[in-house]
N, C-alpha and C positions, 0 to 999 in steps of 0.2 A: 380702603378708600384710595381713589386716584384723582388726578387732576385732568380736566378737559378745558380746552381753549375754544372760545367762540369769537367770531368777528362781528362787532356791532357796526353801526353806521360809520362811514369814513374810515373803515379798517381798524377801529379801536379794538384791542384785544381784551376779552373778558375771561377771567379765570373762574372756573366752577369746580366744585367737588363732586365726584361721582361715586355712588355706592350701589352695590348689587350687581347682578348679572346683566350685561348689555343686551342679552337676548330676551330679557323680560320686558313687559310693557313699561314705557317710560312715564316718569312723573317729574315735572319741573317745579321745584320749590323756589319761589322768589323771595329771597331774604332782603331785609332792609328796614327802614324805619329806625326807631330808637334802639332796637336790639341789634347786636352784631350778627354776622352770618352764622357764627358757631351756635347761636341760640336755637337754630333749626336742626342741629346735629342729632339730638335724640329722636326727633320726629323722622328725619331722613333714615336713620338706622332702623326704626320700627317698620317703615314702609319697605325698605330693602329686604328685611328679614321675612316680610310677608310676600315676597316675590315680585317686587317692583324695582325697576332700574331707576334710581333716584338721583337727579341732578339738582344741586343747590347752587343758585346763582344770585349774586348781588348786582343789581342794576347800577350803572354809574349815577352818582348823585347829580341831579340836574334840576334846575328850577323850571326848565322848559318841558312841559308835559308832552308835547308832540315828539320831542327827541327821545324821551323814554319809551314811548309807544313804538317808535321806529326801531329803536334798539331791540326791543323784545321781539318784534316781528322778524327782524334779521336773525335773531338767535333761533327762533322756531323753525325757520327755513333750513337750518343746518341739522335738524334732527332727522335720523334715518326713518323713524316712524313718528306718527303724531302723538305727543304726550298729553297727559292731563296736567293742566296748569293749576298751581295752588299759590295763592298770595294773600297776605294779611294787610289790611288797611290800605295805604296808598298803593302798594304793589298789587293788591287784589283788584283795586279799581283800574289800575293801568292794564292788568291782564284782561279785564272785561272789555275795556276800550279797544285794546289791540285786536281782540277777536271780533268785536262788533263792527269795526271800521276796516272791512276788507280782509280780515284774517280768520273768518269762520272756518275755513278748511284746514287750519294749522294745528288744531287740538281736538282730542276726542272727549274732553271734559274740562270743566272749570270749577274751581272752588275759591270762593271769596270769603275771607274771615274778617269780620268787622269787630275789632276789640276796642276801638277808641271812639267810635261814633263821631268822628272829627268832621270838620268843614274843610273841603279840599276841592279845587276845580276838577280834579280827576273823577270825583263822584258824579258830578253833573254830566261829564262827558261819557262815563260808563253807562249811566242810566239812559242817555240819549241813544247810545249805540246798542243797547240791550235787545231791542226787537230783531236785530240781525244776527244774534248769537243762536246757532242751532244746536250746539253741543249740550248734553245734559249738565246741569249746573247745581252745585250745592252752595247755598248761602248760609253762613254761620253768623247769626246776629239776631237782634230783636226785630219782631214783626213791625214795630212802630218806628224803627230806625231807618237810616238811609239804605241799609242793607235790605230791609223789608221792601222798601220802594223799588230797589233794583230787582228783587225777586218777582214782584208783580209785573214787571215789564218783560220778563223772559218767557219764551215759549215753553221751555222745559226746565223748570226749576223746583228745587226742594229747599225749604227753609227750616233750619235747625236752630233752636234757642237753648243751647246747653249753658249751665252756670259754671263756666270753666274756672272762674276766680275762686270758687268755693270747693273745687275738687282737690283731693289729697295730692294728686299728681296731674295737673292740667295737660301735660304733654301726652300721658297715657290716655286720658279721656278724649283728647282731640284725635289721637291715632286711631282709637276704636271707632270714632265717628267717621273719619276719613276712609278707613278700610271697609266699613259697612257700605258706604257710598260707592267706592271703587269696585267692590265685588259685585254689587248689583247693577251698576250703570256702565262700568268699563271693565268687565271681567277679563282675567288673564287669558282664558281660553273659553270658547263656547261650551255650554253644559253638554256633557256626554253621559247620558244615563244608560246603565246596563241592567239587565234583568235576567233572572233564571232561578232554578231551584236546585242546581247541582252544588256539591260541597265547595268547589272553588269560589263560585259566585257568593255563596253564603259567607264563606270565610272573609272574602274581600269586603262584603257589605258590613259585617261585624267590625272589621278593622277601621271603619269610618267613625266608630265611637272612640274618641280619644280617652285614654286612661292614664292614671299614674302608674308607677312601677314599684313593686314591693319585693322584699325578700322574706319568705316565710321560714321560720326556724324552730327547731326543737332538739331534743337529745335522742341519740340512738340507743339501742338496747344495751350496748357496751359503754354507755355514758360518753359518747363522742358527739360534738355539735354537728348537726346536719341542717341543710337548708337549700332552698331553691328559689329562683326568680319566678314571680307570678304577677300578672296584671288583672286577673279576674278577682277583684277585691271590692267589697262594698260594705257600707254600714247596713244594719238590719233593724236595730231598735235601740232607743235610748233608755227605755224602762221596760224590761231589764236591758243593760248595755250589751248588745250583741252585734257581731260582725261576721262576715263569711268570706272564705277564699275557696276557689275551685282548683283542685289539684289533679293533674292528668294521671290516669291509672298507670301510665308507663313511667312515671317519675320515680327515681330511685329512693327519694325521701318519703314516699307515701306510706310505707309500712311503719316507719317511725312516727309519723304524724297520726296514724290511726291508733298506735299503741300507747304513746305517751299522753298523760292526762292534760298536758299544757303545751302551748305553742306561742310563738311570737310573730307579729307582723311588723315589718320595718318598711316604712314608706321612704323612698329614696329622693334626695334632692338632686339638682342639676349637675352637681360635681361628682355624683356617685355612679355615673354611667359605667366606669370600669367594674364597680361592684356588681351591677346588674349583669354585665356580660360574664363575670367570673362565676356567678351563681347559676347562670344559664348554661354554662359549659360543663362537660363531664370531667371535672378535676377531682383528684383524690381528696385533697384537703382544701376546701374553699375558704376555710377560716384562717389559714396560715398567714395570708396577706391582708386579712380584714380585722381591724380592731373590734373586739366585742367584749361583753361582760355578762355575767349571770345575774339575773334578777331573783326575786324571792322564790319563784317556782323552780328555779334551777335551769330554765331554758336560756339559750344564748340570745342576747339582744345586741344588735349592731350599734356601736357608738357613732355619734354624729349624724344619725339618720334625721330626715325631716320630721318624722313622727314615728313613734314606736308604741305598739299595743301588746301588753302581756295578757294572755288569754287562758282560761280554763276551757277544755273541750266541753261544749254544750250539746252538740248533736252531730251526727254524720249521716248524710243522705246520698242516695244513688243519683248521679248526674250524668248518666250515659257513659261517655268515654272519660268523664271526670268524676271525682268524688267531691261533694259539697261539704266543707268543713265549717261548722258554725262554732264560734267561740264566744264565751262570756268574758267581757273585758274586766281585768283586775286592776290594771294600772296603765297609765299613758304618760308619754313625755313627748314634747314637740318643740320645734324651733320656729318662731313666728315670722322670721325675716328672710328665710331662704326661699328660692323658687323650686318647684317640683321638677323632677325628671318625668317627661311625658312620652307616651308611646302612641303613635297614630299611623295607620296604614303600613304597618310592618317596619317603621323606622322610629328611632329616638327623636324627640322634639324638645323644644323649650318654649316658654311663654314669649310672645311678641310684646305684649302689653298686659296690664292688669285691668 
């Protein structure tokens, strides 16, 4: 996080926090109201992690609505590219008024979040200016509220009515809503579809399916623990309890997995990226730096994994350049509060929100 200074009307200096890559599309979060600016921090972080350059700004407290609108327009003129404006309650109404009253060219999108359904002169001014707002707009609020009234006056508006108050994590729920709108109406880059039937195109297309990361383990013929990283893992059946993993025919651990009647699948959490890399490399003893324990079948199970499945071999099938190993689950253990390590388009990832 870094600081950025904007000049408002009459040269007043406004300090804002900046998160994310400045080369990414901009989002201006207008903090204010009864909550301090830091209340926007989790939302700003989620947007930045999703590829948005996020600026969080607190407008100067002012009883004069016109002054606040002028301040905001002055700030928008200092952006290198047109951002998406996001504001809650009074700041949201000010944002709408600023765009509708001669500032339609200053933003690529607008989000107004109505949480208080309050009475404020800014609401009437925003509704009056709404017909002049050309940017795609998301209104978060009830259809029968003043937010709904604003939505009906806009040329290009979407109205969302989430019950944020009853969400386990309202910030995550709001982040999901905002990112859905941004990706559809203000995408980071224009869509670029690729097509083909060659192996490289197929591999890249399959990489668009995000997966978790696992380490598959068993014992070698000389009773040494062996294992490898695999992301081709899925559940098969609950009755009977079956799962499968796909093992490359070139994998050094394949012969042990085909021979031993039991194996383990360890789903990794976000802090176990080094474990994933270790078991994907050609190290002599991958278990030397990895805490593990033997379960009832004798196969090694990684300690502290997000989830662990001890399996008896149920079936083995031909899978082209892979072997499909199906296991009958004997025992499971999992940690419900950690986030998973993800793999998407050839890179490790982590959750932006739930």
